[in-house]
GUNU-601525 format. One record per atom (N, C-alpha, C): x, y, z; residue number from 1. Coordinates in pm, whole numbers. Example, Ala and Ser with C-alpha at 12.3 -4.5 7.8 and 13.67 -1.06 7.14 Angstrom:
% residues 2
+--------+--------+--------+-----+
|     px |     py |     pz | pos |
+--------+--------+--------+-----+
|   1319 |   -569 |    780 |   1 |
|   1230 |   -450 |    780 |   1 |
|   1320 |   -330 |    780 |   1 |
|   1285 |   -225 |    708 |   2 |
|   1367 |   -106 |    714 |   2 |
|   1290 |      3 |    787 |   2 |
+--------+--------+--------+-----+
% end
This chain:
% residues 175
+--------+--------+--------+-----+
|     px |     py |     pz | pos |
+--------+--------+--------+-----+
|  13022 |  11186 |  14758 |   1 |
|  12858 |  11131 |  14762 |   1 |
|  12801 |  11131 |  14666 |   1 |
|  12857 |  11225 |  14635 |   2 |
|  12789 |  11273 |  14475 |   2 |
|  12827 |  11215 |  14343 |   2 |
|  12935 |  11169 |  14376 |   3 |
|  12993 |  11036 |  14269 |   3 |
|  12872 |  10917 |  14273 |   3 |
|  12865 |  10860 |  14424 |   4 |
|  12774 |  10749 |  14404 |   4 |
|  12642 |  10775 |  14373 |   4 |
|  12560 |  10894 |  14384 |   5 |
|  12471 |  10907 |  14325 |   5 |
|  12448 |  10904 |  14159 |   5 |
|  12539 |  10943 |  14102 |   6 |
|  12546 |  10968 |  13943 |   6 |
|  12601 |  10846 |  13924 |   6 |
|  12689 |  10801 |  14016 |   7 |
|  12704 |  10644 |  13950 |   7 |
|  12592 |  10576 |  13950 |   7 |
|  12483 |  10577 |  14035 |   8 |
|  12371 |  10478 |  14053 |   8 |
|  12256 |  10523 |  13985 |   8 |
|  12238 |  10663 |  13926 |   9 |
|  12170 |  10699 |  13808 |   9 |
|  12205 |  10674 |  13704 |   9 |
|  12325 |  10656 |  13655 |  10 |
|  12387 |  10685 |  13532 |  10 |
|  12334 |  10481 |  13490 |  10 |
|  12370 |  10416 |  13615 |  11 |
|  12344 |  10264 |  13598 |  11 |
|  12161 |  10207 |  13609 |  11 |
|  12100 |  10318 |  13649 |  12 |
|  11964 |  10268 |  13666 |  12 |
|  11899 |  10315 |  13453 |  12 |
|  12031 |  10407 |  13418 |  13 |
|  11936 |  10448 |  13301 |  13 |
|  11985 |  10341 |  13230 |  13 |
|  12095 |  10313 |  13239 |  14 |
|  12151 |  10179 |  13139 |  14 |
|  12032 |  10083 |  13115 |  14 |
|  12018 |  10026 |  13295 |  15 |
|  11929 |   9931 |  13292 |  15 |
|  11756 |   9956 |  13212 |  15 |
|  11727 |  10113 |  13167 |  16 |
|  11617 |  10148 |  13140 |  16 |
|  11635 |  10122 |  12980 |  16 |
|  11740 |  10140 |  12929 |  17 |
|  11792 |  10148 |  12794 |  17 |
|  11793 |   9976 |  12744 |  17 |
|  11828 |   9894 |  12861 |  18 |
|  11865 |   9803 |  12805 |  18 |
|  11722 |   9734 |  12786 |  18 |
|  11620 |   9724 |  12893 |  19 |
|  11455 |   9698 |  12858 |  19 |
|  11441 |   9730 |  12711 |  19 |
|  11456 |   9861 |  12693 |  20 |
|  11362 |   9912 |  12568 |  20 |
|  11435 |   9880 |  12483 |  20 |
|  11553 |   9832 |  12436 |  21 |
|  11647 |   9773 |  12314 |  21 |
|  11533 |   9642 |  12320 |  21 |
|  11519 |   9570 |  12387 |  22 |
|  11487 |   9450 |  12397 |  22 |
|  11342 |   9427 |  12331 |  22 |
|  11261 |   9563 |  12305 |  23 |
|  11139 |   9568 |  12245 |  23 |
|  11155 |   9544 |  12094 |  23 |
|  11258 |   9542 |  12029 |  24 |
|  11311 |   9552 |  11874 |  24 |
|  11170 |   9624 |  11783 |  24 |
|  11215 |   9736 |  11808 |  25 |
|  11130 |   9845 |  11694 |  25 |
|  11149 |   9832 |  11552 |  25 |
|  11040 |   9809 |  11464 |  26 |
|  11065 |   9820 |  11355 |  26 |
|  10958 |   9964 |  11276 |  26 |
|  11041 |  10088 |  11223 |  27 |
|  10936 |  10142 |  11185 |  27 |
|  10854 |  10216 |  11316 |  27 |
|  10717 |  10248 |  11283 |  28 |
|  10665 |  10282 |  11412 |  28 |
|  10602 |  10166 |  11463 |  28 |
|  10624 |  10050 |  11464 |  29 |
|  10501 |   9906 |  11560 |  29 |
|  10660 |   9850 |  11590 |  29 |
|  10548 |   9778 |  11691 |  30 |
|  10670 |   9701 |  11745 |  30 |
|  10709 |   9572 |  11654 |  30 |
|  10774 |   9489 |  11698 |  31 |
|  10778 |   9334 |  11635 |  31 |
|  10709 |   9283 |  11711 |  31 |
|  10601 |   9224 |  11552 |  32 |
|  10479 |   9101 |  11594 |  32 |
|  10361 |   9187 |  11555 |  32 |
|  10373 |   9335 |  11572 |  33 |
|  10264 |   9412 |  11549 |  33 |
|  10178 |   9401 |  11411 |  33 |
|  10110 |   9388 |  11363 |  34 |
|  10056 |   9362 |  11209 |  34 |
|  10053 |   9528 |  11134 |  34 |
|  10116 |   9522 |  11024 |  35 |
|  10096 |   9634 |  10945 |  35 |
|   9966 |   9608 |  10849 |  35 |
|   9863 |   9669 |  10835 |  36 |
|   9731 |   9634 |  10741 |  36 |
|   9799 |   9661 |  10617 |  36 |
|   9877 |   9770 |  10583 |  37 |
|   9922 |   9784 |  10458 |  37 |
|  10034 |   9665 |  10425 |  37 |
|  10056 |   9596 |  10445 |  38 |
|  10147 |   9494 |  10431 |  38 |
|  10086 |   9347 |  10389 |  38 |
|   9956 |   9397 |  10389 |  39 |
|   9889 |   9231 |  10363 |  39 |
|   9900 |   9231 |  10182 |  39 |
|   9957 |   9112 |  10155 |  40 |
|   9956 |   9088 |  10004 |  40 |
|   9829 |   9089 |   9971 |  40 |
|   9785 |   9183 |   9888 |  41 |
|   9662 |   9143 |   9764 |  41 |
|   9663 |   9000 |   9738 |  41 |
|   9547 |   8975 |   9704 |  42 |
|   9542 |   8839 |   9633 |  42 |
|   9411 |   8845 |   9528 |  42 |
|   9414 |   8863 |   9417 |  43 |
|   9339 |   8823 |   9333 |  43 |
|   9218 |   8725 |   9288 |  43 |
|   9113 |   8769 |   9317 |  44 |
|   9004 |   8594 |   9332 |  44 |
|   9062 |   8595 |   9177 |  44 |
|   8974 |   8483 |   9138 |  45 |
|   8958 |   8418 |   8988 |  45 |
|   8851 |   8465 |   8942 |  45 |
|   8854 |   8542 |   8838 |  46 |
|   8717 |   8589 |   8742 |  46 |
|   8688 |   8505 |   8671 |  46 |
|   8569 |   8468 |   8697 |  47 |
|   8441 |   8360 |   8602 |  47 |
|   8382 |   8463 |   8488 |  47 |
|   8376 |   8403 |   8365 |  48 |
|   8346 |   8463 |   8235 |  48 |
|   8181 |   8472 |   8290 |  48 |
|   8159 |   8605 |   8257 |  49 |
|   8000 |   8601 |   8292 |  49 |
|   7936 |   8540 |   8097 |  49 |
|   7801 |   8564 |   8151 |  50 |
|   7747 |   8519 |   8059 |  50 |
|   7750 |   8661 |   7929 |  50 |
|   7725 |   8639 |   7796 |  51 |
|   7761 |   8713 |   7714 |  51 |
|   7636 |   8836 |   7724 |  51 |
|   7685 |   8951 |   7676 |  52 |
|   7627 |   9061 |   7704 |  52 |
|   7461 |   9047 |   7631 |  52 |
|   7323 |   9059 |   7668 |  53 |
|   7199 |   9112 |   7618 |  53 |
|   7180 |   9263 |   7641 |  53 |
|   7096 |   9286 |   7514 |  54 |
|   7053 |   9423 |   7476 |  54 |
|   7006 |   9470 |   7575 |  54 |
|   6932 |   9394 |   7607 |  55 |
|   6824 |   9477 |   7727 |  55 |
|   6911 |   9490 |   7843 |  55 |
|   7015 |   9476 |   7889 |  56 |
|   7083 |   9452 |   7991 |  56 |
|   7189 |   9590 |   7996 |  56 |
|   7206 |   9666 |   7896 |  57 |
|   7315 |   9731 |   7828 |  57 |
|   7238 |   9871 |   7926 |  57 |
|   7324 |   9940 |   7948 |  58 |
|   7329 |  10124 |   8053 |  58 |
|   7430 |  10201 |   7988 |  58 |
|   7386 |  10301 |   7937 |  59 |
|   7443 |  10350 |   7808 |  59 |
|   7494 |  10444 |   7944 |  59 |
|   7669 |  10474 |   7916 |  60 |
|   7740 |  10604 |   7993 |  60 |
|   7796 |  10682 |   7915 |  60 |
|   7823 |  10817 |   7966 |  61 |
|   7881 |  10888 |   7919 |  61 |
|   8050 |  10913 |   7920 |  61 |
|   8133 |  10900 |   7830 |  62 |
|   8256 |  10838 |   7855 |  62 |
|   8348 |  10999 |   7807 |  62 |
|   8262 |  11111 |   7775 |  63 |
|   8340 |  11210 |   7766 |  63 |
|   8284 |  11258 |   7614 |  63 |
|   8324 |  11360 |   7576 |  64 |
|   8331 |  11476 |   7486 |  64 |
|   8399 |  11433 |   7357 |  64 |
|   8521 |  11333 |   7388 |  65 |
|   8654 |  11342 |   7316 |  65 |
|   8607 |  11257 |   7231 |  65 |
|   8498 |  11146 |   7241 |  66 |
|   8494 |  11026 |   7165 |  66 |
|   8337 |  11053 |   7117 |  66 |
|   8310 |  11005 |   6987 |  67 |
|   8197 |  10976 |   6924 |  67 |
|   8145 |  10857 |   6934 |  67 |
|   8212 |  10727 |   6957 |  68 |
|   8142 |  10612 |   7049 |  68 |
|   8019 |  10613 |   7115 |  68 |
|   7993 |  10530 |   7131 |  69 |
|   7872 |  10496 |   7244 |  69 |
|   7930 |  10345 |   7359 |  69 |
|   7945 |  10398 |   7473 |  70 |
|   7951 |  10344 |   7558 |  70 |
|   7846 |  10223 |   7631 |  70 |
|   7850 |  10159 |   7671 |  71 |
|   7794 |  10072 |   7761 |  71 |
|   7815 |   9969 |   7882 |  71 |
|   7735 |   9928 |   7990 |  72 |
|   7783 |   9837 |   8064 |  72 |
|   7686 |   9790 |   8069 |  72 |
|   7702 |   9638 |   8064 |  73 |
|   7587 |   9516 |   8122 |  73 |
|   7592 |   9529 |   8235 |  73 |
|   7439 |   9567 |   8303 |  74 |
|   7446 |   9595 |   8458 |  74 |
|   7442 |   9409 |   8509 |  74 |
|   7352 |   9339 |   8412 |  75 |
|   7365 |   9192 |   8482 |  75 |
|   7488 |   9173 |   8493 |  75 |
|   7618 |   9179 |   8473 |  76 |
|   7713 |   9170 |   8445 |  76 |
|   7863 |   9229 |   8567 |  76 |
|   7784 |   9302 |   8624 |  77 |
|   7893 |   9403 |   8747 |  77 |
|   7881 |   9332 |   8864 |  77 |
|   7991 |   9342 |   8904 |  78 |
|   8023 |   9260 |   9050 |  78 |
|   8120 |   9281 |   9114 |  78 |
|   8099 |   9317 |   9213 |  79 |
|   8247 |   9339 |   9338 |  79 |
|   8296 |   9245 |   9413 |  79 |
|   8413 |   9197 |   9386 |  80 |
|   8442 |   9044 |   9452 |  80 |
|   8510 |   9109 |   9553 |  80 |
|   8533 |   8978 |   9594 |  81 |
|   8565 |   8974 |   9788 |  81 |
|   8735 |   9061 |   9758 |  81 |
|   8841 |   9050 |   9649 |  82 |
|   8932 |   9108 |   9637 |  82 |
|   8930 |   9280 |   9643 |  82 |
|   8809 |   9279 |   9610 |  83 |
|   8810 |   9453 |   9616 |  83 |
|   8777 |   9516 |   9433 |  83 |
|   8752 |   9363 |   9342 |  84 |
|   8771 |   9434 |   9137 |  84 |
|   8627 |   9431 |   9139 |  84 |
|   8609 |   9544 |   9034 |  85 |
|   8466 |   9599 |   9048 |  85 |
|   8511 |   9511 |   8867 |  85 |
|   8428 |   9411 |   8857 |  86 |
|   8434 |   9378 |   8716 |  86 |
|   8291 |   9402 |   8615 |  86 |
|   8294 |   9414 |   8517 |  87 |
|   8210 |   9455 |   8433 |  87 |
|   8211 |   9400 |   8299 |  87 |
|   8088 |   9389 |   8177 |  88 |
|   8105 |   9395 |   8092 |  88 |
|   8068 |   9519 |   8007 |  88 |
|   8180 |   9549 |   7930 |  89 |
|   8170 |   9698 |   7841 |  89 |
|   8125 |   9665 |   7693 |  89 |
|   8034 |   9759 |   7634 |  90 |
|   8010 |   9723 |   7519 |  90 |
|   8017 |   9869 |   7472 |  90 |
|   8114 |   9868 |   7364 |  91 |
|   8165 |  10011 |   7272 |  91 |
|   8089 |   9999 |   7089 |  91 |
|   8044 |  10077 |   7086 |  92 |
|   7974 |  10115 |   6939 |  92 |
|   8040 |  10223 |   6868 |  92 |
|   8087 |  10205 |   6800 |  93 |
|   8170 |  10269 |   6703 |  93 |
|   8102 |  10384 |   6629 |  93 |
|   8110 |  10490 |   6593 |  94 |
|   8029 |  10571 |   6475 |  94 |
|   8040 |  10482 |   6349 |  94 |
|   8119 |  10406 |   6289 |  95 |
|   8135 |  10355 |   6149 |  95 |
|   8024 |  10203 |   6191 |  95 |
|   7984 |  10155 |   6300 |  96 |
|   7893 |  10061 |   6333 |  96 |
|   7967 |   9925 |   6388 |  96 |
|   8085 |   9915 |   6429 |  97 |
|   8170 |   9815 |   6474 |  97 |
|   8115 |   9855 |   6627 |  97 |
|   8149 |   9697 |   6682 |  98 |
|   8117 |   9648 |   6804 |  98 |
|   8223 |   9571 |   6877 |  98 |
|   8272 |   9642 |   7021 |  99 |
|   8348 |   9611 |   7030 |  99 |
|   8316 |   9562 |   7200 |  99 |
|   8326 |   9431 |   7226 | 100 |
|   8334 |   9372 |   7356 | 100 |
|   8399 |   9315 |   7471 | 100 |
|   8426 |   9397 |   7583 | 101 |
|   8507 |   9328 |   7681 | 101 |
|   8465 |   9298 |   7804 | 101 |
|   8528 |   9200 |   7903 | 102 |
|   8504 |   9198 |   8022 | 102 |
|   8668 |   9200 |   8105 | 102 |
|   8603 |   9282 |   8178 | 103 |
|   8723 |   9407 |   8259 | 103 |
|   8684 |   9419 |   8357 | 103 |
|   8818 |   9472 |   8445 | 104 |
|   8828 |   9495 |   8598 | 104 |
|   8907 |   9609 |   8655 | 104 |
|   8868 |   9664 |   8746 | 105 |
|   8892 |   9766 |   8783 | 105 |
|   8946 |   9756 |   8913 | 105 |
|   9088 |   9799 |   8968 | 106 |
|   9112 |   9842 |   9096 | 106 |
|   9101 |   9980 |   9147 | 106 |
|   9014 |   9968 |   9211 | 107 |
|   8987 |  10182 |   9240 | 107 |
|   9095 |  10213 |   9311 | 107 |
|   9191 |  10170 |   9453 | 108 |
|   9268 |  10220 |   9539 | 108 |
|   9420 |  10235 |   9425 | 108 |
|   9398 |  10114 |   9364 | 109 |
|   9566 |  10104 |   9247 | 109 |
|   9546 |  10195 |   9154 | 109 |
|   9370 |  10237 |   9065 | 110 |
|   9410 |  10290 |   8995 | 110 |
|   9456 |  10223 |   8875 | 110 |
|   9368 |  10101 |   8854 | 111 |
|   9427 |  10001 |   8787 | 111 |
|   9321 |   9919 |   8684 | 111 |
|   9352 |   9848 |   8571 | 112 |
|   9252 |   9800 |   8489 | 112 |
|   9298 |   9647 |   8422 | 112 |
|   9205 |   9610 |   8422 | 113 |
|   9246 |   9458 |   8377 | 113 |
|   9160 |   9401 |   8269 | 113 |
|   9199 |   9384 |   8137 | 114 |
|   9093 |   9316 |   8049 | 114 |
|   9081 |   9142 |   8104 | 114 |
|   9009 |   9068 |   8094 | 115 |
|   8970 |   8940 |   8096 | 115 |
|   8959 |   8874 |   8007 | 115 |
|   8903 |   8946 |   7900 | 116 |
|   8835 |   8859 |   7761 | 116 |
|   8795 |   8945 |   7706 | 116 |
|   8744 |   8910 |   7554 | 117 |
|   8735 |   8995 |   7441 | 117 |
|   8586 |   8922 |   7395 | 117 |
|   8501 |   8996 |   7343 | 118 |
|   8413 |   8904 |   7299 | 118 |
|   8423 |   8882 |   7140 | 118 |
|   8393 |   8755 |   7117 | 119 |
|   8405 |   8730 |   6979 | 119 |
|   8234 |   8735 |   6873 | 119 |
|   8262 |   8770 |   6768 | 120 |
|   8122 |   8754 |   6677 | 120 |
|   8076 |   8671 |   6701 | 120 |
|   8043 |   8557 |   6717 | 121 |
|   8004 |   8453 |   6767 | 121 |
|   7932 |   8437 |   6877 | 121 |
|   7942 |   8514 |   6958 | 122 |
|   7912 |   8572 |   7115 | 122 |
|   7964 |   8477 |   7216 | 122 |
|   8135 |   8449 |   7182 | 123 |
|   8158 |   8355 |   7263 | 123 |
|   8299 |   8477 |   7304 | 123 |
|   8351 |   8390 |   7423 | 124 |
|   8470 |   8468 |   7516 | 124 |
|   8636 |   8423 |   7437 | 124 |
|   8676 |   8531 |   7446 | 125 |
|   8801 |   8487 |   7413 | 125 |
|   8907 |   8518 |   7505 | 125 |
|   8971 |   8461 |   7572 | 126 |
|   9073 |   8497 |   7688 | 126 |
|   9159 |   8598 |   7670 | 126 |
|   9179 |   8712 |   7731 | 127 |
|   9273 |   8820 |   7739 | 127 |
|   9446 |   8748 |   7698 | 127 |
|   9560 |   8771 |   7614 | 128 |
|   9683 |   8725 |   7666 | 128 |
|   9727 |   8804 |   7751 | 128 |
|   9697 |   8915 |   7774 | 129 |
|   9786 |   8983 |   7898 | 129 |
|   9719 |   8974 |   7986 | 129 |
|   9757 |   8898 |   8135 | 130 |
|   9695 |   8932 |   8235 | 130 |
|   9745 |   8978 |   8374 | 130 |
|   9849 |   9136 |   8311 | 131 |
|   9871 |   9199 |   8423 | 131 |
|   9780 |   9313 |   8427 | 131 |
|   9799 |   9363 |   8577 | 132 |
|   9745 |   9482 |   8549 | 132 |
|   9801 |   9600 |   8515 | 132 |
|   9700 |   9688 |   8459 | 133 |
|   9768 |   9827 |   8370 | 133 |
|   9707 |   9953 |   8454 | 133 |
|   9755 |  10040 |   8479 | 134 |
|   9740 |  10152 |   8527 | 134 |
|   9640 |  10226 |   8391 | 134 |
|   9546 |  10307 |   8485 | 135 |
|   9418 |  10322 |   8408 | 135 |
|   9510 |  10489 |   8335 | 135 |
|   9454 |  10464 |   8190 | 136 |
|   9495 |  10601 |   8127 | 136 |
|   9424 |  10717 |   8115 | 136 |
|   9439 |  10851 |   8187 | 137 |
|   9355 |  10962 |   8187 | 137 |
|   9256 |  10946 |   8040 | 137 |
|   9136 |  10975 |   8076 | 138 |
|   9093 |  11043 |   7927 | 138 |
|   9011 |  10900 |   7887 | 138 |
|   9057 |  10789 |   7960 | 139 |
|   9004 |  10680 |   7874 | 139 |
|   8868 |  10628 |   7926 | 139 |
|   8806 |  10536 |   7919 | 140 |
|   8662 |  10490 |   7925 | 140 |
|   8670 |  10441 |   8108 | 140 |
|   8779 |  10372 |   8104 | 141 |
|   8817 |  10347 |   8213 | 141 |
|   8791 |  10453 |   8307 | 141 |
|   8890 |  10521 |   8309 | 142 |
|   8919 |  10639 |   8377 | 142 |
|   8758 |  10712 |   8469 | 142 |
|   8731 |  10715 |   8320 | 143 |
|   8559 |  10773 |   8322 | 143 |
|   8458 |  10682 |   8429 | 143 |
|   8471 |  10546 |   8389 | 144 |
|   8383 |  10431 |   8505 | 144 |
|   8487 |  10477 |   8649 | 144 |
|   8587 |  10431 |   8636 | 145 |
|   8681 |  10441 |   8767 | 145 |
|   8592 |  10570 |   8885 | 145 |
|   8627 |  10695 |   8803 | 146 |
|   8573 |  10822 |   8892 | 146 |
|   8473 |  10861 |   8870 | 146 |
|   8392 |  10819 |   8786 | 147 |
|   8244 |  10856 |   8787 | 147 |
|   8132 |  10775 |   8852 | 147 |
|   8168 |  10668 |   8872 | 148 |
|   8080 |  10554 |   8847 | 148 |
|   8103 |  10447 |   8962 | 148 |
|   8242 |  10415 |   8987 | 149 |
|   8253 |  10236 |   9069 | 149 |
|   8344 |  10292 |   9171 | 149 |
|   8433 |  10420 |   9173 | 150 |
|   8513 |  10441 |   9298 | 150 |
|   8531 |  10583 |   9319 | 150 |
|   8378 |  10637 |   9329 | 151 |
|   8395 |  10769 |   9453 | 151 |
|   8503 |  10772 |   9501 | 151 |
|   8610 |  10874 |   9506 | 152 |
|   8697 |  10895 |   9575 | 152 |
|   8770 |  10806 |   9606 | 152 |
|   8822 |  10722 |   9478 | 153 |
|   8874 |  10578 |   9477 | 153 |
|   8848 |  10486 |   9599 | 153 |
|   8715 |  10505 |   9623 | 154 |
|   8684 |  10414 |   9714 | 154 |
|   8618 |  10274 |   9650 | 154 |
|   8614 |  10167 |   9602 | 155 |
|   8537 |  10095 |   9545 | 155 |
|   8380 |  10102 |   9595 | 155 |
|   8280 |  10115 |   9522 | 156 |
|   8135 |  10085 |   9563 | 156 |
|   8122 |   9959 |   9625 | 156 |
|   8027 |   9981 |   9765 | 157 |
|   7991 |   9884 |   9847 | 157 |
|   7886 |   9742 |   9769 | 157 |
|   7818 |   9750 |   9661 | 158 |
|   7740 |   9641 |   9622 | 158 |
|   7687 |   9715 |   9449 | 158 |
|   7663 |   9601 |   9415 | 159 |
|   7641 |   9582 |   9238 | 159 |
|   7529 |   9709 |   9210 | 159 |
|   7431 |   9727 |   9310 | 160 |
|   7319 |   9803 |   9255 | 160 |
|   7359 |   9911 |   9281 | 160 |
|   7453 |   9958 |   9366 | 161 |
|   7526 |  10070 |   9384 | 161 |
|   7544 |  10151 |   9237 | 161 |
|   7646 |  10044 |   9193 | 162 |
|   7692 |  10042 |   9018 | 162 |
|   7611 |  10065 |   8916 | 162 |
|   7482 |   9975 |   8950 | 163 |
|   7403 |  10019 |   8842 | 163 |
|   7333 |  10130 |   8845 | 163 |
|   7285 |  10187 |   8994 | 164 |
|   7212 |  10292 |   9013 | 164 |
|   7322 |  10415 |   8982 | 164 |
|   7443 |  10439 |   8959 | 165 |
|   7551 |  10564 |   8925 | 165 |
|   7521 |  10526 |   8785 | 165 |
|   7558 |  10408 |   8728 | 166 |
|   7512 |  10438 |   8555 | 166 |
|   7377 |  10476 |   8506 | 166 |
|   7282 |  10473 |   8586 | 167 |
|   7142 |  10495 |   8528 | 167 |
|   7137 |  10629 |   8581 | 167 |
|   7199 |  10690 |   8664 | 168 |
|   7192 |  10848 |   8712 | 168 |
|   7264 |  10921 |   8629 | 168 |
|   7336 |  10862 |   8544 | 169 |
|   7453 |  10953 |   8499 | 169 |
|   7605 |  10999 |   8576 | 169 |
|   7571 |  10925 |   8673 | 170 |
|   7719 |  10922 |   8768 | 170 |
|   7676 |  10892 |   8917 | 170 |
|   7786 |  10870 |   8975 | 171 |
|   7736 |  10814 |   9144 | 171 |
|   7771 |  10957 |   9229 | 171 |
|   7715 |  11006 |   9312 | 172 |
|   7684 |  11067 |   9370 | 172 |
|   7774 |  11173 |   9439 | 172 |
|   7860 |  11061 |   9507 | 173 |
|   7975 |  11084 |   9556 | 173 |
|   8080 |  11137 |   9508 | 173 |
|   8065 |  11118 |   9344 | 174 |
|   8177 |  11155 |   9300 | 174 |
|   8156 |  11307 |   9207 | 174 |
|   8073 |  11362 |   9254 | 175 |
|   8071 |  11516 |   9205 | 175 |
|   8110 |  11591 |   9327 | 175 |
+--------+--------+--------+-----+
% end
């Protein structure tokens, strides 16, 4: 009689195992459940902003390793629906040269992109490089990312938050 009970118990376990196998697990999720991290990020088209105006420039400290002066045109700062912080940066070298760039930062990915560069006639030239690149430690983009636009690698919520951080000398949550 014990053999009959063992047979029935074994058959019951096989039925349960068959039902569980039919659910098809992939990783930690059942087939059909959505992985948030598997969503493919899509970049929105970046519209070229107006050329920067002197009255809109907000100086920021890019670190002691440079004698250049760095500014963001607060009127060009934007946070896209794709999570990219876009802005115009103006760099004035000690020798008097001025460089103007329209750039973007992806906070979570710690990447930067040059969309366009400023010409001497106050027009934009599109960048030939359209790939995202890692933010180089010690660069002004690293400072903008860490101290102003991406506190804790989280993108700021609105333009005013970034402008306020620039005016205060840093985002309160980056300290």
